[in-house]
Biopython code that builds the backbone (N, CA, C, O; Angstrom):
import numpy as np
from Bio.PDB.StructureBuilder import StructureBuilder

atoms = [
    (1, "MET", "N", (-8.286, 4.577, -1.961)),
    (1, "MET", "CA", (-7.005, 4.483, -1.975)),
    (1, "MET", "C", (-6.642, 3.359, -3.220)),
    (1, "MET", "O", (-5.572, 3.302, -3.827)),
    (2, "ARG", "N", (-7.705, 2.582, -3.400)),
    (2, "ARG", "CA", (-7.097, 1.600, -4.745)),
    (2, "ARG", "C", (-7.292, 2.228, -6.115)),
    (2, "ARG", "O", (-6.865, 1.626, -7.100)),
    (3, "SER", "N", (-7.980, 3.536, -6.261)),
    (3, "SER", "CA", (-8.071, 4.404, -7.202)),
    (3, "SER", "C", (-6.687, 5.137, -7.439)),
    (3, "SER", "O", (-6.290, 5.427, -8.567)),
    (4, "ARG", "N", (-6.190, 5.333, -6.610)),
    (4, "ARG", "CA", (-4.846, 5.963, -6.073)),
    (4, "ARG", "C", (-3.651, 5.159, -6.514)),
    (4, "ARG", "O", (-2.681, 5.709, -7.035)),
    (5, "ILE", "N", (-3.701, 4.132, -6.352)),
    (5, "ILE", "CA", (-2.831, 2.858, -6.519)),
    (5, "ILE", "C", (-2.861, 2.609, -7.770)),
    (5, "ILE", "O", (-1.790, 2.591, -8.377)),
    (6, "ARG", "N", (-3.897, 2.397, -8.351)),
    (6, "ARG", "CA", (-3.959, 1.920, -9.797)),
    (6, "ARG", "C", (-3.709, 2.796, -10.810)),
    (6, "ARG", "O", (-3.254, 2.593, -11.936)),
    (7, "THR", "N", (-4.102, 3.902, -10.212)),
    (7, "THR", "CA", (-3.640, 5.667, -11.442)),
    (7, "THR", "C", (-2.270, 5.859, -11.033)),
    (7, "THR", "O", (-1.741, 6.676, -11.786)),
    (8, "GLY", "N", (-1.468, 5.430, -10.128)),
    (8, "GLY", "CA", (0.160, 5.414, -9.930)),
    (8, "GLY", "C", (0.191, 6.711, -9.198)),
    (8, "GLY", "O", (1.220, 7.372, -9.059)),
    (9, "GLU", "N", (-0.908, 7.028, -8.763)),
    (9, "GLU", "CA", (-0.678, 8.268, -7.485)),
    (9, "GLU", "C", (0.370, 7.709, -6.462)),
    (9, "GLU", "O", (1.410, 8.293, -6.156)),
    (10, "TYR", "N", (-0.059, 6.460, -5.960)),
    (10, "TYR", "CA", (0.856, 6.291, -5.300)),
    (10, "TYR", "C", (1.607, 4.945, -5.758)),
    (10, "TYR", "O", (1.027, 3.868, -5.622)),
    (11, "GLN", "N", (2.811, 5.008, -6.262)),
    (11, "GLN", "CA", (3.598, 4.117, -6.762)),
    (11, "GLN", "C", (3.982, 2.775, -6.114)),
    (11, "GLN", "O", (3.794, 2.503, -4.929)),
    (12, "VAL", "N", (4.575, 1.920, -7.088)),
    (12, "VAL", "CA", (5.132, 0.541, -6.530)),
    (12, "VAL", "C", (5.991, 0.795, -5.784)),
    (12, "VAL", "O", (6.768, 1.718, -6.028)),
    (13, "GLY", "N", (6.104, -0.096, -4.459)),
    (13, "GLY", "CA", (7.454, 0.104, -3.877)),
    (13, "GLY", "C", (7.407, 1.305, -2.587)),
    (13, "GLY", "O", (8.109, 1.270, -1.576)),
    (14, "HIS", "N", (6.512, 2.219, -2.887)),
    (14, "HIS", "CA", (6.250, 3.522, -2.092)),
    (14, "HIS", "C", (5.181, 3.174, -0.899)),
    (14, "HIS", "O", (4.347, 2.268, -0.918)),
    (15, "PRO", "N", (5.417, 4.112, 0.127)),
    (15, "PRO", "CA", (4.517, 3.828, 1.197)),
    (15, "PRO", "C", (3.418, 4.551, 0.923)),
    (15, "PRO", "O", (3.439, 5.604, 0.285)),
    (16, "ILE", "N", (2.175, 3.892, 1.502)),
    (16, "ILE", "CA", (0.752, 4.338, 1.750)),
    (16, "ILE", "C", (0.762, 5.386, 3.057)),
    (16, "ILE", "O", (1.564, 5.302, 3.987)),
    (17, "PRO", "N", (-0.168, 6.269, 2.951)),
    (17, "PRO", "CA", (-0.119, 6.861, 4.342)),
    (17, "PRO", "C", (-0.867, 6.021, 5.435)),
    (17, "PRO", "O", (-1.861, 5.356, 5.146)),
    (18, "GLY", "N", (-0.365, 6.078, 6.658)),
    (18, "GLY", "CA", (-0.427, 5.103, 8.108)),
    (18, "GLY", "C", (-2.172, 5.435, 8.241)),
    (18, "GLY", "O", (-2.755, 6.197, 7.469)),
    (19, "GLU", "N", (-2.759, 4.789, 9.239)),
    (19, "GLU", "CA", (-4.203, 5.019, 9.511)),
    (19, "GLU", "C", (-4.503, 6.576, 10.023)),
    (19, "GLU", "O", (-5.413, 7.255, 9.546)),
    (20, "PRO", "N", (-3.652, 7.010, 11.004)),
    (20, "PRO", "CA", (-4.036, 8.294, 11.291)),
    (20, "PRO", "C", (-4.252, 9.295, 10.181)),
    (20, "PRO", "O", (-5.274, 9.976, 10.108)),
    (21, "ARG", "N", (-3.182, 9.367, 9.257)),
    (21, "ARG", "CA", (-3.022, 10.518, 8.105)),
    (21, "ARG", "C", (-4.143, 10.020, 7.221)),
    (21, "ARG", "O", (-4.874, 10.858, 6.692)),
    (22, "MET", "N", (-4.372, 8.553, 6.984)),
    (22, "MET", "CA", (-5.163, 8.393, 5.781)),
    (22, "MET", "C", (-6.645, 8.604, 6.276)),
    (22, "MET", "O", (-7.499, 8.907, 5.442)),
    (23, "ALA", "N", (-7.040, 8.429, 7.836)),
    (23, "ALA", "CA", (-8.164, 9.165, 8.751)),
    (23, "ALA", "C", (-8.480, 10.548, 8.146)),
    (23, "ALA", "O", (-9.446, 10.959, 7.503)),
    (24, "GLU", "N", (-7.525, 11.032, 8.502)),
    (24, "GLU", "CA", (-7.583, 12.749, 8.444)),
    (24, "GLU", "C", (-7.748, 12.990, 6.943)),
    (24, "GLU", "O", (-8.675, 13.732, 6.619)),
    (25, "GLU", "N", (-7.064, 12.527, 6.088)),
    (25, "GLU", "CA", (-7.102, 12.883, 4.699)),
    (25, "GLU", "C", (-8.257, 12.519, 4.089)),
    (25, "GLU", "O", (-8.571, 13.165, 3.089)),
    (26, "PHE", "N", (-9.053, 11.532, 4.496)),
    (26, "PHE", "CA", (-10.098, 10.899, 3.662)),
    (26, "PHE", "C", (-11.528, 11.380, 4.541)),
    (26, "PHE", "O", (-12.653, 11.411, 4.042)),
    (27, "GLY", "N", (-11.229, 11.702, 5.804)),
    (27, "GLY", "CA", (-12.338, 12.223, 6.763)),
    (27, "GLY", "C", (-12.905, 11.077, 7.260)),
    (27, "GLY", "O", (-14.132, 11.015, 7.172)),
    (28, "ILE", "N", (-12.311, 10.133, 7.773)),
    (28, "ILE", "CA", (-12.849, 8.927, 8.153)),
    (28, "ILE", "C", (-12.468, 8.354, 9.395)),
    (28, "ILE", "O", (-11.396, 8.803, 9.799)),
    (29, "ALA", "N", (-13.076, 7.383, 10.241)),
    (29, "ALA", "CA", (-12.593, 6.968, 11.399)),
    (29, "ALA", "C", (-11.382, 6.015, 11.197)),
    (29, "ALA", "O", (-11.240, 5.227, 10.263)),
    (30, "LYS", "N", (-10.248, 6.297, 12.588)),
    (30, "LYS", "CA", (-9.207, 5.239, 12.214)),
    (30, "LYS", "C", (-9.532, 3.648, 11.962)),
    (30, "LYS", "O", (-8.897, 2.797, 11.339)),
    (31, "GLY", "N", (-10.503, 3.593, 12.533)),
    (31, "GLY", "CA", (-10.926, 1.982, 12.489)),
    (31, "GLY", "C", (-11.286, 1.797, 11.131)),
    (31, "GLY", "O", (-10.963, 0.725, 10.619)),
    (32, "THR", "N", (-11.878, 2.614, 10.464)),
    (32, "THR", "CA", (-12.153, 2.583, 8.433)),
    (32, "THR", "C", (-11.018, 2.388, 8.399)),
    (32, "THR", "O", (-10.733, 1.194, 8.308)),
    (33, "ALA", "N", (-9.819, 3.384, 8.449)),
    (33, "ALA", "CA", (-8.664, 3.511, 8.007)),
    (33, "ALA", "C", (-7.969, 2.041, 8.056)),
    (33, "ALA", "O", (-7.286, 1.470, 7.205)),
    (34, "ARG", "N", (-8.336, 1.676, 9.206)),
    (34, "ARG", "CA", (-7.560, 0.269, 9.368)),
    (34, "ARG", "C", (-8.273, -0.985, 8.448)),
    (34, "ARG", "O", (-7.637, -1.928, 7.978)),
    (35, "ARG", "N", (-9.492, -0.807, 8.329)),
    (35, "ARG", "CA", (-10.218, -1.773, 7.356)),
    (35, "ARG", "C", (-9.721, -1.617, 6.102)),
    (35, "ARG", "O", (-9.174, -2.510, 5.455)),
    (36, "VAL", "N", (-9.942, -0.250, 5.666)),
    (36, "VAL", "CA", (-9.237, -0.114, 4.069)),
    (36, "VAL", "C", (-7.997, -0.986, 3.975)),
    (36, "VAL", "O", (-7.831, -1.864, 3.128)),
    (37, "ILE", "N", (-7.067, -0.620, 5.025)),
    (37, "ILE", "CA", (-5.621, -1.334, 4.648)),
    (37, "ILE", "C", (-5.676, -2.682, 4.610)),
    (37, "ILE", "O", (-5.088, -3.299, 3.722)),
    (38, "ASN", "N", (-6.363, -3.278, 5.536)),
    (38, "ASN", "CA", (-6.631, -4.588, 5.644)),
    (38, "ASN", "C", (-7.088, -5.282, 4.398)),
    (38, "ASN", "O", (-6.512, -6.244, 3.891)),
    (39, "GLU", "N", (-8.386, -4.594, 3.863)),
    (39, "GLU", "CA", (-8.872, -5.030, 2.144)),
    (39, "GLU", "C", (-7.613, -5.056, 1.354)),
    (39, "GLU", "O", (-7.290, -6.045, 0.696)),
    (40, "LEU", "N", (-6.988, -4.101, 1.411)),
    (40, "LEU", "CA", (-5.989, -3.618, 0.252)),
    (40, "LEU", "C", (-4.715, -4.709, 0.584)),
    (40, "LEU", "O", (-3.960, -5.009, -0.341)),
    (41, "LEU", "N", (-4.502, -5.308, 1.994)),
    (41, "LEU", "CA", (-3.900, -6.425, 2.327)),
    (41, "LEU", "C", (-4.056, -7.530, 1.234)),
    (41, "LEU", "O", (-3.381, -7.796, 0.240)),
    (42, "LYS", "N", (-5.337, -8.152, 1.844)),
    (42, "LYS", "CA", (-6.040, -9.374, 1.360)),
    (42, "LYS", "C", (-6.069, -9.113, -0.350)),
    (42, "LYS", "O", (-5.560, -9.919, -1.129)),
    (43, "ALA", "N", (-6.526, -8.269, -0.642)),
    (43, "ALA", "CA", (-6.444, -8.001, -2.306)),
    (43, "ALA", "C", (-5.062, -8.041, -2.987)),
    (43, "ALA", "O", (-5.043, -8.362, -4.175)),
    (44, "GLY", "N", (-3.867, -7.741, -2.345)),
    (44, "GLY", "CA", (-2.618, -7.847, -2.687)),
    (44, "GLY", "C", (-2.195, -6.676, -3.148)),
    (44, "GLY", "O", (-1.134, -6.725, -3.769)),
    (45, "ASP", "N", (-2.715, -5.609, -3.030)),
    (45, "ASP", "CA", (-2.488, -4.284, -3.602)),
    (45, "ASP", "C", (-1.385, -3.722, -2.856)),
    (45, "ASP", "O", (-0.483, -3.047, -3.352)),
    (46, "VAL", "N", (-1.540, -4.121, -1.303)),
    (46, "VAL", "CA", (-0.290, -3.481, -0.552)),
    (46, "VAL", "C", (0.497, -4.423, 0.073)),
    (46, "VAL", "O", (-0.100, -5.496, 0.158)),
    (47, "TYR", "N", (1.745, -4.442, 0.604)),
    (47, "TYR", "CA", (2.133, -5.272, 1.813)),
    (47, "TYR", "C", (3.041, -4.520, 2.908)),
    (47, "TYR", "O", (3.733, -3.519, 2.720)),
    (48, "THR", "N", (2.901, -5.114, 3.877)),
    (48, "THR", "CA", (3.643, -4.416, 5.004)),
    (48, "THR", "C", (5.181, -5.097, 5.584)),
    (48, "THR", "O", (5.497, -6.285, 5.651)),
    (49, "VAL", "N", (5.880, -4.022, 5.916)),
    (49, "VAL", "CA", (7.200, -4.477, 6.254)),
    (49, "VAL", "C", (6.932, -3.892, 8.005)),
    (49, "VAL", "O", (6.504, -2.805, 8.395)),
    (50, "LEU", "N", (7.338, -4.989, 8.713)),
    (50, "LEU", "CA", (7.404, -4.953, 9.982)),
    (50, "LEU", "C", (8.275, -3.524, 10.725)),
    (50, "LEU", "O", (9.487, -3.454, 10.522)),
    (51, "GLY", "N", (7.802, -2.771, 11.308)),
    (51, "GLY", "CA", (8.437, -1.496, 11.623)),
    (51, "GLY", "C", (8.622, -0.186, 10.657)),
    (51, "GLY", "O", (9.040, 0.934, 10.952)),
    (52, "LYS", "N", (8.135, -0.746, 9.306)),
    (52, "LYS", "CA", (8.429, 0.275, 8.265)),
    (52, "LYS", "C", (7.342, 1.119, 7.775)),
    (52, "LYS", "O", (7.339, 2.335, 7.581)),
    (53, "GLY", "N", (6.074, -0.076, 7.550)),
    (53, "GLY", "CA", (4.983, 0.592, 7.159)),
    (53, "GLY", "C", (4.203, -0.281, 5.957)),
    (53, "GLY", "O", (4.418, -1.475, 5.748)),
    (54, "THR", "N", (3.227, 0.573, 5.187)),
    (54, "THR", "CA", (2.478, -0.443, 4.324)),
    (54, "THR", "C", (2.855, 0.439, 3.126)),
    (54, "THR", "O", (2.783, 1.668, 3.130)),
    (55, "PHE", "N", (3.323, -0.429, 1.955)),
    (55, "PHE", "CA", (3.530, 0.098, 0.671)),
    (55, "PHE", "C", (2.842, -1.013, -0.483)),
    (55, "PHE", "O", (2.493, -2.189, -0.371)),
    (56, "VAL", "N", (2.828, -0.043, -1.638)),
    (56, "VAL", "CA", (2.476, -0.660, -2.622)),
    (56, "VAL", "C", (3.051, -1.575, -3.198)),
    (56, "VAL", "O", (4.260, -1.470, -3.409)),
    (57, "ALA", "N", (2.243, -2.875, -3.660)),
    (57, "ALA", "CA", (2.537, -4.056, -4.153)),
    (57, "ALA", "C", (2.687, -3.907, -5.470)),
    (57, "ALA", "O", (2.017, -3.120, -6.138)),
    (58, "ASP", "N", (3.730, -4.782, -5.996)),
    (58, "ASP", "CA", (4.003, -5.216, -7.176)),
    (58, "ASP", "C", (2.562, -5.769, -7.752)),
    (58, "ASP", "O", (2.087, -6.711, -7.118)),
    (59, "PRO", "N", (1.901, -5.340, -8.757)),
    (59, "PRO", "CA", (0.523, -6.192, -9.439)),
    (59, "PRO", "C", (0.689, -7.304, -9.709)),
    (59, "PRO", "O", (-0.252, -8.089, -9.586)),
    (60, "GLU", "N", (2.128, -7.800, -10.234)),
    (60, "GLU", "CA", (2.351, -9.068, -10.648)),
    (60, "GLU", "C", (2.571, -9.869, -9.767)),
    (60, "GLU", "O", (2.027, -10.966, -9.898)),
    (61, "THR", "N", (3.479, -9.626, -8.490)),
    (61, "THR", "CA", (3.316, -10.595, -7.457)),
    (61, "THR", "C", (2.650, -10.358, -5.944)),
    (61, "THR", "O", (2.641, -11.217, -5.062)),
    (62, "GLY", "N", (2.102, -9.033, -5.827)),
    (62, "GLY", "CA", (1.383, -8.876, -4.792)),
    (62, "GLY", "C", (2.498, -8.467, -3.590)),
    (62, "GLY", "O", (2.008, -8.132, -2.511)),
    (63, "GLY", "N", (3.664, -8.474, -3.687)),
    (63, "GLY", "CA", (4.683, -8.289, -2.749)),
    (63, "GLY", "C", (5.341, -7.086, -3.369)),
    (63, "GLY", "O", (4.891, -6.433, -4.311)),
    (64, "PRO", "N", (6.702, -6.835, -2.581)),
    (64, "PRO", "CA", (7.630, -5.858, -2.936)),
    (64, "PRO", "C", (7.973, -6.082, -4.496)),
    (64, "PRO", "O", (7.850, -7.157, -5.082)),
    (65, "PRO", "N", (8.513, -4.637, -5.173)),
    (65, "PRO", "CA", (8.927, -4.939, -6.362)),
    (65, "PRO", "C", (9.924, -5.649, -6.388)),
    (65, "PRO", "O", (10.773, -5.684, -5.497)),
    (66, "ARG", "N", (9.938, -6.506, -7.747)),
    (66, "ARG", "CA", (11.116, -7.396, -8.150)),
    (66, "ARG", "C", (12.278, -6.659, -8.320)),
    (66, "ARG", "O", (12.145, -5.462, -8.575)),
    (67, "ARG", "N", (13.538, -7.194, -8.219)),
    (67, "ARG", "CA", (14.794, -6.574, -8.361)),
    (67, "ARG", "C", (15.061, -7.385, -9.698)),
    (67, "ARG", "O", (14.735, -8.561, -9.860)),
    (68, "ASP", "N", (15.727, -6.553, -10.667)),
    (68, "ASP", "CA", (16.487, -7.185, -11.646)),
    (68, "ASP", "C", (17.490, -7.724, -11.327)),
    (68, "ASP", "O", (18.368, -6.969, -10.909)),
    (69, "THR", "N", (17.749, -8.959, -11.367)),
    (69, "THR", "CA", (18.998, -9.744, -10.886)),
    (69, "THR", "C", (19.749, -9.999, -12.085)),
    (69, "THR", "O", (20.834, -10.566, -11.958)),
    (70, "GLU", "N", (19.237, -9.584, -13.535)),
    (70, "GLU", "CA", (20.365, -9.981, -14.562)),
    (70, "GLU", "C", (21.682, -8.769, -14.657)),
    (70, "GLU", "O", (22.702, -8.953, -15.320)),
    (71, "ASP", "N", (21.408, -7.570, -13.875)),
    (71, "ASP", "CA", (22.370, -6.650, -13.812)),
    (71, "ASP", "C", (23.464, -6.670, -12.651)),
    (71, "ASP", "O", (24.299, -5.772, -12.550)),
    (72, "GLU", "N", (23.397, -7.787, -11.761)),
    (72, "GLU", "CA", (23.763, -7.662, -10.736)),
    (72, "GLU", "C", (25.085, -8.825, -10.903)),
    (72, "GLU", "O", (25.834, -9.049, -9.952)),
]
sb = StructureBuilder()
sb.init_structure("model")
sb.init_model(0)
sb.init_chain("A")
sb.init_seg("    ")
for serial, (resi, resn, name, xyz) in enumerate(atoms, 1):
    if name == "N":
        sb.init_residue(resn, " ", resi, " ")
    sb.init_atom(name, np.array(xyz, "f"), 0.0, 1.0, " ", f" {name:<3s}", serial, name[0])
structure = sb.get_structure()
């Protein structure tokens, strides 16, 4: 997962697969998928939005992509 994030396969601000889909895609147990997501969260590679899912974090902030406020 981390390599897919770093190579841009999963782009900043876009969702990553949930536990069931990740488990199926990688041939791992759901508990293992949960641990992978938790490690990505701890490392700041992803962030969660309650009721929405888990998304690729901005590498500079470890959170949602920053909006350019100069254009507003």
